[in-house]
N, CA, C and O of each residue as an XYZ file, in Angstrom:
380
protein
N     152.156     59.360     97.339
C     151.262     59.173     96.217
C     150.199     58.120     96.517
O     149.053     58.263     96.091
N     150.559     57.076     97.236
C     149.613     56.001     97.522
C     148.428     56.516     98.326
O     147.290     56.126     98.062
N     148.672     57.382     99.301
C     147.581     57.905    100.126
C     146.641     58.762     99.277
O     145.421     58.644     99.393
N     147.198     59.617     98.431
C     146.344     60.453     97.586
C     145.490     59.601     96.655
O     144.300     59.865     96.483
N     146.087     58.597     96.065
C     145.346     57.709     95.169
C     144.261     56.947     95.935
O     143.153     56.768     95.430
N     144.574     56.506     97.137
C     143.613     55.817     97.997
C     142.379     56.693     98.203
O     141.252     56.235     98.015
N     142.591     57.953     98.591
C     141.468     58.856     98.837
C     140.717     59.196     97.551
O     139.491     59.304     97.562
N     141.429     59.361     96.465
C     140.760     59.641     95.186
C     139.871     58.478     94.768
O     138.742     58.689     94.326
N     140.370     57.247     94.904
C     139.577     56.067     94.538
C     138.328     55.945     95.395
O     137.299     55.458     94.927
N     138.410     56.388     96.652
C     137.272     56.317     97.565
C     136.344     57.516     97.416
O     135.265     57.554     98.008
N     136.774     58.500     96.618
C     135.958     59.704     96.440
C     135.948     60.593     97.667
O     134.958     61.273     97.937
N     137.047     60.592     98.415
C     137.135     61.362     99.654
C     137.999     62.593     99.415
O     139.135     62.496     98.951
N     137.436     63.749     99.742
C     138.190     64.998     99.607
C     139.265     65.056    100.683
O     139.064     64.566    101.795
N     140.397     65.649    100.356
C     141.469     65.783    101.327
C     142.200     67.082    101.081
O     142.125     67.663     99.998
N     142.911     67.529    102.105
C     143.724     68.735    101.990
C     145.181     68.321    102.063
O     145.586     67.594    102.970
N     145.954     68.783    101.115
C     147.370     68.424    101.045
C     148.228     69.629    101.411
O     147.956     70.755    100.994
N     149.275     69.370    102.204
C     150.229     70.407    102.566
C     151.586     70.020    101.985
O     152.034     68.886    102.153
N     152.233     70.947    101.310
C     153.560     70.716    100.742
C     154.592     71.137    101.780
O     154.848     72.325    101.972
N     155.181     70.150    102.443
C     156.115     70.440    103.527
C     157.374     71.149    103.049
O     158.051     71.804    103.841
N     157.694     71.026    101.774
C     158.875     71.719    101.254
C     158.625     73.214    101.099
O     159.570     73.993    100.971
N     157.353     73.618    101.109
C     157.008     75.031    100.916
C     156.277     75.650    102.101
O     156.063     76.862    102.128
N     155.891     74.834    103.082
C     155.059     75.322    104.178
C     155.681     74.926    105.516
O     155.403     73.852    106.050
N     156.527     75.812    106.049
C     157.198     75.523    107.321
C     156.184     75.408    108.462
O     156.403     74.659    109.414
N     155.096     76.138    108.369
C     154.053     76.039    109.399
C     153.464     74.638    109.461
O     153.172     74.132    110.545
N     153.287     74.011    108.305
C     152.762     72.643    108.255
C     153.757     71.667    108.873
O     153.363     70.717    109.548
N     155.050     71.904    108.641
C     156.081     71.053    109.241
C     156.026     71.168    110.762
O     156.073     70.162    111.470
N     155.927     72.383    111.252
C     155.861     72.624    112.692
C     154.642     71.942    113.303
O     154.753     71.300    114.348
N     153.481     72.073    112.665
C     152.255     71.427    113.168
C     152.401     69.912    113.176
O     152.007     69.253    114.139
N     152.965     69.357    112.105
C     153.145     67.911    112.003
C     154.019     67.398    113.137
O     153.687     66.406    113.786
N     155.130     68.070    113.373
C     156.045     67.635    114.431
C     155.406     67.780    115.809
O     155.587     66.925    116.677
N     154.669     68.851    116.004
C     154.014     69.068    117.296
C     152.941     68.012    117.555
O     152.829     67.508    118.673
N     152.166     67.678    116.551
C     151.051     66.750    116.729
C     151.467     65.293    116.746
O     150.898     64.498    117.495
N     152.453     64.924    115.931
C     152.798     63.503    115.805
C     154.153     63.155    116.402
O     154.432     61.989    116.681
N     155.001     64.169    116.598
C     156.376     63.961    117.081
C     157.158     63.025    116.152
O     158.061     62.314    116.592
N     156.807     63.036    114.893
C     157.483     62.207    113.899
C     157.745     63.021    112.644
O     157.081     64.025    112.384
N     158.733     62.565    111.867
C     159.077     63.248    110.620
C     158.657     62.437    109.404
O     159.065     62.749    108.286
N     157.850     61.405    109.603
C     157.422     60.560    108.487
C     156.181     61.148    107.819
O     155.366     61.812    108.460
N     156.062     60.895    106.550
C     154.883     61.314    105.795
C     154.348     60.105    105.037
O     155.098     59.155    104.810
N     153.124     60.107    104.652
C     152.128     61.130    104.914
C     151.612     61.058    106.349
O     151.733     60.035    107.023
N     151.039     62.159    106.790
C     150.317     62.207    108.055
C     148.868     62.468    107.693
O     148.542     63.494    107.097
N     148.007     61.539    108.055
C     146.586     61.675    107.751
C     145.865     61.897    109.068
O     146.003     61.119    110.013
N     145.092     62.977    109.112
C     144.386     63.340    110.326
C     142.889     63.345    110.073
O     142.420     63.854    109.055
N     142.151     62.781    111.001
C     140.694     62.898    111.010
C     140.298     63.168    112.446
O     140.367     62.288    113.304
N     139.886     64.389    112.692
C     139.566     64.768    114.064
C     140.815     64.718    114.919
O     141.812     65.373    114.617
N     140.760     63.942    115.981
C     141.897     63.808    116.887
C     142.747     62.570    116.585
O     143.693     62.280    117.316
N     142.418     61.843    115.518
C     143.139     60.620    115.177
C     144.116     60.888    114.038
O     143.836     61.665    113.125
N     145.272     60.221    114.115
C     146.314     60.380    113.114
C     146.794     59.018    112.637
O     146.871     58.066    113.414
N     147.114     58.934    111.356
C     147.796     57.773    110.797
C     149.060     58.324    110.156
O     149.001     59.189    109.282
N     150.201     57.817    110.598
C     151.489     58.266    110.056
C     152.001     57.169    109.138
O     152.160     56.019    109.549
N     152.255     57.538    107.891
C     152.635     56.552    106.883
C     151.378     56.047    106.182
O     150.263     56.269    106.654
N     151.565     55.376    105.067
C     150.413     54.859    104.330
C     150.138     53.425    104.780
O     150.926     52.514    104.526
N     149.004     53.248    105.453
C     148.557     51.943    105.928
C     147.083     51.824    105.559
O     146.219     52.336    106.271
N     146.796     51.151    104.451
C     145.427     51.090    103.922
C     144.433     50.574    104.954
O     143.326     51.102    105.053
N     144.803     49.559    105.721
C     143.866     49.004    106.708
C     143.512     50.042    107.771
O     142.350     50.159    108.161
N     144.498     50.786    108.235
C     144.243     51.819    109.235
C     143.379     52.938    108.651
O     142.498     53.472    109.325
N     143.643     53.282    107.398
C     142.842     54.330    106.765
C     141.402     53.881    106.569
O     140.478     54.682    106.716
N     141.202     52.618    106.240
C     139.833     52.092    106.108
C     139.079     52.268    107.413
O     137.916     52.671    107.411
N     139.728     51.972    108.522
C     139.090     52.138    109.832
C     138.797     53.605    110.109
O     137.759     53.945    110.677
N     139.709     54.457    109.708
C     139.578     55.882    109.970
C     138.429     56.506    109.180
O     137.740     57.392    109.686
N     138.218     56.052    107.950
C     137.197     56.684    107.110
C     135.824     56.061    107.273
O     134.849     56.590    106.741
N     135.718     54.953    107.991
C     134.434     54.276    108.076
C     133.955     54.064    109.508
O     133.531     52.965    109.865
N     134.020     55.095    110.315
C     133.487     54.895    111.659
C     131.967     54.937    111.617
O     131.371     55.811    110.987
N     131.367     54.001    112.283
C     129.907     54.008    112.375
C     129.564     54.418    113.796
O     129.796     53.668    114.744
N     129.017     55.600    113.935
C     128.684     56.116    115.252
C     127.215     55.870    115.559
O     126.418     55.609    114.659
N     126.868     55.954    116.820
C     125.467     55.794    117.211
C     124.592     56.837    116.525
O     123.488     56.533    116.074
N     125.094     58.067    116.450
C     124.324     59.128    115.799
C     124.077     58.781    114.335
O     122.963     58.954    113.842
N     125.096     58.297    113.635
C     124.946     57.909    112.242
C     123.889     56.826    112.097
O     123.047     56.889    111.201
N     123.932     55.841    112.969
C     122.964     54.741    112.918
C     121.543     55.276    113.042
O     120.663     54.886    112.274
N     121.315     56.160    113.994
C     119.964     56.677    114.203
C     119.512     57.575    113.061
O     118.345     57.542    112.672
N     120.422     58.374    112.520
C     120.059     59.246    111.403
C     119.703     58.414    110.181
O     118.668     58.644    109.555
N     120.547     57.454    109.836
C     120.285     56.628    108.658
C     119.009     55.828    108.849
O     118.188     55.738    107.936
N     118.838     55.251    110.018
C     117.634     54.460    110.276
C     116.390     55.333    110.193
O     115.360     54.903    109.676
N     116.483     56.559    110.703
C     115.337     57.456    110.658
C     114.997     57.894    109.247
O     113.822     58.004    108.897
N     116.016     58.146    108.430
C     115.793     58.587    107.058
C     115.155     57.481    106.226
O     114.240     57.739    105.444
N     115.625     56.278    106.388
C     115.140     55.190    105.552
C     113.817     54.611    106.022
O     113.122     53.937    105.262
N     113.467     54.876    107.281
C     112.216     54.340    107.804
C     112.268     52.838    108.042
O     111.224     52.195    108.144
N     113.444     52.281    108.130
C     113.594     50.844    108.366
C     114.325     50.629    109.685
O     115.282     49.857    109.753
N     113.884     51.298    110.705
C     114.619     51.323    111.970
C     114.956     49.936    112.499
O     116.064     49.732    112.995
N     114.063     48.999    112.414
C     114.304     47.667    112.969
C     115.472     46.942    112.330
O     116.514     46.757    112.959
N     115.303     46.534    111.087
C     116.334     45.731    110.401
C     117.631     46.511    110.189
O     118.715     45.988    110.444
N     117.528     47.752    109.726
C     118.724     48.543    109.453
C     119.498     48.814    110.730
O     120.725     48.716    110.748
N     118.799     49.150    111.785
C     119.458     49.440    113.049
C     120.221     48.219    113.550
O     121.354     48.348    114.016
N     119.626     47.052    113.462
C     120.301     45.826    113.889
C     121.538     45.561    113.026
O     122.590     45.195    113.551
N     121.419     45.739    111.730
C     122.546     45.491    110.827
C     123.678     46.473    111.084
O     124.842     46.072    111.118
N     123.363     47.745    111.266
C     124.398     48.739    111.511
C     125.063     48.542    112.870
O     126.271     48.734    113.005
N     124.286     48.163    113.869
C     124.874     47.899    115.180
C     125.813     46.696    115.110
O     126.870     46.697    115.741
N     125.439     45.685    114.357
C     126.305     44.516    114.195
C     127.609     44.917    113.508
O     128.682     44.459    113.901
N     127.524     45.766    112.489
C     128.720     46.241    111.786
C     129.600     47.060    112.730
O     130.826     46.948    112.698
N     128.974     47.878    113.562
C     129.723     48.688    114.516
C     130.472     47.785    115.497
O     131.628     48.056    115.824
N     129.843     46.743    115.957
C     130.498     45.813    116.882
C     131.696     45.135    116.223
O     132.730     44.940    116.861
N     131.557     44.778    114.955
C     132.673     44.175    114.225
C     133.859     45.130    114.193
O     134.995     44.718    114.425
N     133.597     46.419    113.905
C     134.670     47.413    113.858
C     135.341     47.581    115.207
O     136.562     47.721    115.283
N     134.557     47.567    116.267
C     135.128     47.714    117.603
C     136.041     46.554    117.952
O     137.012     46.724    118.688
N     135.736     45.380    117.429
C     136.512     44.193    117.746
C     137.766     44.042    116.896
O     138.561     43.132    117.131
N     137.958     44.917    115.912
C     139.163     44.846    115.056
C     140.389     45.282    115.797
O     141.483     45.285    115.232
């Protein structure tokens, strides 16, 4: 419940699998994580097993180079915004 509430509060859409009704989901979970703990949160190739708010924050807020350039290009503030976003990206890398 904590993970679902976390995503709802952040306004992030998610897909839920009911392991009691979906044996295929159980098989995928075991194959991908080799664990029987829930929840399993996946984003791309990254997984968080169990509810860990700090890990989920990192997972949902990656700042990529492409994102930096797109946002900077849209806003037309390439100088200041680009520097600020790059600084934020460095902070995340150092966590």
